[in-house]
C-alpha positions as CSV (number, residue, x, y, z in Angstrom):
1,M,0.5,23.6,1.7
2,S,2.7,22.7,4.7
3,E,5.4,20.1,4.8
4,V,7.2,18.1,7.4
5,T,10.8,16.7,7.4
6,T,11.3,13.2,8.7
7,S,13.3,10.0,8.1
8,L,12.2,7.5,5.5
9,N,13.7,4.0,5.3
10,Y,15.0,3.0,1.9
11,F,16.5,-0.3,0.5
12,V,20.1,-1.2,0.9
13,P,21.1,-4.3,-1.3
14,P,22.4,-7.6,0.1
15,L,26.2,-7.5,0.4
16,D,26.6,-10.8,-1.6
17,G,24.7,-9.4,-4.6
18,S,21.9,-12.0,-4.3
19,K,18.3,-11.3,-5.0
20,P,16.7,-9.7,-1.9
21,W,14.0,-11.5,0.1
22,I,11.9,-10.8,3.1
23,D,9.5,-13.1,5.1
24,I,5.8,-12.2,5.2
25,N,5.6,-13.4,8.8
26,P,7.9,-12.3,11.6
27,D,9.8,-14.5,14.0
28,P,7.3,-15.2,16.9
29,K,9.9,-14.4,19.6
30,S,11.6,-11.3,18.2
31,G,8.6,-9.9,16.2
32,R,11.0,-9.2,13.4
33,R,10.7,-10.3,9.8
34,G,13.6,-12.2,8.4
35,A,15.4,-10.5,5.4
36,N,18.7,-10.6,3.6
37,F,18.9,-6.9,3.0
38,D,19.0,-3.7,5.1
39,T,17.5,-0.2,5.1
40,E,19.0,3.2,5.5
41,A,17.2,6.3,6.7
42,F,17.2,9.4,4.5
43,Q,15.8,12.8,5.5
44,S,12.8,13.5,3.3
45,K,10.2,16.2,3.0
46,I,6.6,15.2,2.9
47,L,3.9,17.6,1.7
48,N,0.6,17.8,3.5
49,I,-1.9,18.1,0.6
50,R,-5.0,18.5,2.9
51,G,-7.3,20.8,0.9
52,H,-5.6,20.0,-2.4
53,E,-6.5,16.3,-2.7
54,H,-8.3,17.0,-6.0
55,E,-5.0,17.8,-7.7
56,Y,-3.8,14.2,-7.4
57,S,-5.2,11.2,-9.3
58,L,-4.6,7.5,-10.0
59,V,-3.9,8.2,-13.6
60,K,-1.3,10.9,-13.1
61,N,0.3,10.3,-9.7
62,G,-0.7,6.7,-8.8
63,F,-3.0,7.5,-5.9
64,E,-6.3,9.2,-5.3
65,F,-8.0,10.4,-2.1
66,F,-11.7,10.2,-1.4
67,E,-14.2,11.0,1.2
68,E,-16.8,8.2,1.6
69,P,-18.2,6.9,4.9
70,T,-18.5,3.2,5.4
71,K,-21.2,1.2,7.2
72,E,-18.5,-0.9,8.8
73,K,-17.4,0.8,12.0
74,E,-15.5,-1.5,14.4
75,F,-13.6,-3.8,11.9
76,K,-13.5,-6.6,14.5
77,D,-15.6,-9.2,12.8
78,V,-13.8,-10.9,9.9
79,K,-17.0,-12.3,8.4
80,S,-18.6,-8.8,8.4
81,I,-15.5,-7.3,6.7
82,E,-15.4,-10.0,4.0
83,N,-19.1,-10.2,3.4
84,N,-20.1,-6.5,3.8
85,Y,-17.1,-4.2,3.6
86,Y,-15.6,-6.0,0.6
87,A,-18.8,-5.6,-1.4
88,E,-19.3,-1.9,-0.3
89,Q,-15.7,-1.0,-1.2
90,S,-15.8,-2.9,-4.5
91,D,-18.7,-0.7,-5.5
92,L,-16.7,2.4,-4.4
93,I,-13.7,1.4,-6.5
94,K,-15.9,0.8,-9.5
95,K,-17.4,4.3,-9.0
96,L,-14.0,6.0,-8.7
97,T,-12.2,4.2,-11.5
98,G,-14.9,3.1,-14.0
99,A,-13.8,-0.5,-13.6
100,S,-16.2,-3.3,-14.7
101,R,-15.1,-5.9,-12.3
102,V,-13.4,-5.8,-8.9
103,V,-12.2,-8.9,-7.0
104,M,-11.0,-8.3,-3.4
105,F,-8.4,-10.9,-2.6
106,D,-7.4,-10.0,1.0
107,H,-7.1,-7.4,3.6
108,T,-4.8,-6.3,6.4
109,I,-5.6,-4.5,9.7
110,R,-2.7,-2.6,11.1
111,H,-2.2,-1.3,14.7
112,H,0.7,0.8,15.9
113,K,1.5,-1.0,19.2
114,P,5.0,-0.2,20.4
115,G,6.5,-3.3,22.0
116,D,3.9,-5.7,20.7
117,T,5.4,-8.7,18.9
118,E,2.2,-10.2,17.6
119,D,2.1,-9.7,13.8
120,T,-0.8,-11.5,12.1
121,P,-3.1,-10.5,9.2
122,D,-5.6,-9.1,11.8
123,N,-2.9,-7.4,13.8
124,R,-0.1,-6.3,11.5
125,H,2.2,-3.4,12.3
126,P,2.6,-0.4,10.1
127,V,5.5,-0.9,7.7
128,P,8.1,1.9,8.1
129,R,10.0,0.9,4.9
130,V,9.5,2.3,1.4
131,H,8.0,-0.4,-0.8
132,V,5.5,-1.4,-3.5
133,D,3.2,-4.3,-2.9
134,Q,3.3,-5.9,-6.3
135,T,5.5,-6.4,-9.4
136,A,4.3,-7.3,-12.9
137,Q,5.1,-11.0,-12.2
138,S,3.2,-11.1,-8.9
139,A,0.3,-9.2,-10.3
140,E,-0.2,-11.7,-13.0
141,A,0.2,-14.5,-10.5
142,R,-2.6,-13.0,-8.4
143,V,-5.0,-13.1,-11.4
144,H,-4.2,-16.9,-11.8
145,R,-4.6,-17.4,-8.1
146,H,-7.9,-15.7,-7.4
147,L,-9.9,-16.0,-10.7
148,P,-11.4,-19.0,-12.4
149,A,-9.0,-20.5,-14.9
150,S,-11.5,-20.1,-17.7
151,D,-11.6,-16.3,-17.1
152,V,-7.9,-15.7,-16.9
153,P,-6.9,-15.5,-20.6
154,G,-9.6,-12.9,-21.4
155,L,-8.8,-10.9,-18.3
156,L,-5.1,-10.8,-19.0
157,A,-5.8,-9.7,-22.5
158,R,-7.4,-6.4,-21.3
159,R,-6.4,-3.8,-18.9
160,Y,-6.1,-4.8,-15.2
161,Q,-4.7,-3.2,-12.1
162,I,-4.1,-4.1,-8.4
163,I,-5.3,-1.3,-6.2
164,N,-5.1,-1.0,-2.4
165,L,-7.9,0.8,-0.6
166,W,-6.6,2.2,2.6
167,R,-8.5,4.0,5.4
168,P,-8.1,4.7,9.1
169,I,-10.4,2.9,11.5
170,R,-12.0,4.1,14.7
171,H,-10.1,7.4,14.8
172,A,-8.0,9.8,12.8
173,A,-4.6,8.6,11.7
174,L,-2.4,11.4,13.3
175,D,0.0,8.8,14.6
176,Y,2.3,6.9,12.1
177,P,0.5,8.1,9.0
178,L,1.0,6.9,5.4
179,A,3.2,8.7,2.9
180,L,2.8,8.2,-0.9
181,C,5.4,8.9,-3.6
182,D,4.3,10.6,-6.8
183,F,4.9,8.2,-9.7
184,Q,6.1,11.1,-11.9
185,T,9.2,11.5,-9.7
186,I,10.3,7.8,-9.9
187,D,13.0,6.4,-12.1
188,D,11.2,3.0,-12.6
189,K,14.3,1.5,-14.3
190,N,16.6,2.1,-11.4
191,D,14.6,2.8,-8.2
192,L,12.6,-0.4,-8.1
193,I,14.2,-3.7,-6.9
194,P,12.2,-7.0,-7.3
195,T,12.2,-8.6,-3.9
196,T,11.0,-12.1,-3.0
197,L,8.2,-12.1,-0.4
198,R,8.4,-15.5,1.3
199,Y,5.2,-17.1,2.5
200,P,5.2,-20.4,4.4
201,D,3.9,-22.2,1.3
202,R,5.0,-20.1,-1.6
203,D,6.9,-17.1,-2.8
204,G,5.5,-13.8,-3.9
205,E,7.3,-10.7,-5.1
206,T,7.3,-7.0,-4.2
207,F,9.4,-4.0,-5.0
208,S,11.9,-2.6,-2.6
209,V,12.9,1.0,-3.4
210,R,16.3,2.7,-3.7
211,Y,16.7,6.3,-2.5
212,N,16.4,9.0,-5.1
213,P,16.5,12.6,-4.1
214,R,13.9,13.4,-6.9
215,H,11.2,11.5,-5.0
216,Q,8.3,13.7,-4.0
217,W,6.3,12.5,-1.0
218,I,2.8,13.6,0.1
219,Y,0.3,12.7,2.8
220,Q,-3.1,13.9,4.0
221,R,-2.6,14.8,7.6
222,G,-5.1,13.5,10.1
223,M,-7.0,11.2,7.7
224,R,-10.4,10.3,9.2
225,P,-12.3,7.0,9.1
226,D,-14.7,8.5,6.5
227,E,-11.6,9.3,4.3
228,G,-9.4,7.0,2.4
229,V,-7.0,6.6,-0.5
230,L,-6.7,4.3,-3.5
231,I,-3.1,3.2,-3.9
232,K,-2.1,1.8,-7.3
233,C,0.3,-1.2,-6.9
234,F,0.2,-2.3,-10.6
235,D,-1.2,-1.3,-13.9
236,S,-1.0,-3.4,-17.1
237,I,-0.8,-0.2,-19.2
238,Q,2.9,0.5,-19.1
239,D,3.4,2.8,-22.2
240,G,4.2,5.9,-20.2
241,S,0.6,7.3,-20.5
242,V,-0.4,6.5,-16.9
243,A,1.1,6.1,-13.4
244,V,1.9,2.4,-12.9
245,L,2.5,2.1,-9.2
246,T,3.0,4.0,-5.9
247,P,5.8,3.5,-3.4
248,H,4.5,4.1,0.1
249,T,5.6,3.9,3.7
250,A,4.4,4.6,7.3
251,F,6.4,7.4,8.9
252,V,6.9,9.3,12.1
253,D,5.1,12.7,11.7
254,P,6.9,15.3,13.9
255,T,3.6,17.3,14.1
256,T,1.7,14.4,15.7
257,P,0.1,15.8,18.9
258,E,1.2,14.3,22.2
259,G,-1.3,11.7,23.3
260,A,-2.8,11.2,19.9
261,P,-4.5,7.7,19.5
262,L,-2.1,5.1,18.1
263,R,-2.6,4.4,14.4
264,A,-5.3,1.8,13.4
265,S,-6.0,1.2,9.7
266,I,-7.3,-1.3,7.2
267,E,-6.2,-1.9,3.6
268,L,-8.0,-3.9,1.1
269,R,-6.2,-5.4,-1.9
270,A,-8.2,-5.6,-5.1
271,L,-7.8,-6.9,-8.6
272,V,-9.5,-4.3,-10.9
273,F,-10.6,-5.2,-14.4
274,Y,-11.8,-3.1,-17.3
275,D,-13.9,-4.0,-20.4
């Protein structure tokens, strides 16, 4: 397996010692998201596991690659995505995980458009910062937010997860690909920093990630639209027997061919339940 060396942006805490926060939406003029913390770039090696995907799993590492075409091709019609793609990919998650119930609660389409300041749910930019989308607190809040109140106690009493399903759209993701950190190399007591995610009407919570030289990063170079990856953002089993989450980030791949199409991708976020 080959590897590349590149810079990954890690969390630097606020100088005043306060809890870190970041805005979900950017400033419309600058295109930048407000935050009270900074990042620092660290040189990191990222292993291209193309041809060795089967060696990694949600259970052990926190992510799992798959090859499965989708009937959705253009990803331009929100209704088609929500009515057709959601259902198709819910069935795929059930097949890959053995889950009994999958509830898609949103999606994000990302385009790498240098100089573009528009940043909306249908035109987000790739995130070049190491992070995890959920904490235990925000994961439980998602169950309350997206499921009928009568279902919540029973669902929270059994195993549940939040999993992102990520895939390129329209062309291979040679530009600005996605790197994933093996959960087995994380110090989850010290590396993960709860960070308030500020929406216009409420607060959520994510994890920022401190640099740790033990982190082992991987990617699948040139992922195609018929390929994808499940990214575990939360697992209610936290007894050390399974991977709980996956730090991830977009990055600049020094092997990207000149003139490669700019990154376009979609990620679905799913609540995943087990009997």
